[in-house]
C-alpha positions, 0 to 999 in steps of 0.5 A, spaced: 873 790 638 879 788 642 879 780 644 884 778 649 886 771 649 890 768 654 897 765 652 897 758 649 900 753 654 903 746 653 896 743 654 893 747 649 898 745 644 897 738 646 890 738 645 891 741 638 895 736 636 890 731 638 885 734 634 881 737 640 883 745 640 880 748 646 874 753 645 874 760 648 868 764 650 868 771 650 865 775 655 865 781 660 869 787 658 867 794 657 862 794 651 863 802 650 870 801 648 869 794 645 874 790 649 873 783 651 876 777 654 876 770 653 875 765 658 878 758 656 874 751 656 875 747 661 880 741 660 876 735 661 870 738 657 875 739 651 879 732 652 872 728 652 869 732 646 869 728 639 876 729 635 874 735 630 867 736 633 865 744 632 865 748 639 859 748 643 854 753 643 856 760 645 864 758 644 869 759 639 876 757 637 882 761 637 882 765 631 886 762 626 885 755 628 
């Protein structure tokens, strides 16, 4: 299964330094080929989440975080 994550931006790096990494939801794509794309969590939702909290249901952090 291939997952396409958007490139990491300045805001993503800033949130990670603050202890609130941006979560992603894997959706859409072609299930026959196992190719999916990831949609980032809205900025304000990730900014106001408690520091070090688990991602919301149905969301995940970028692999390696």
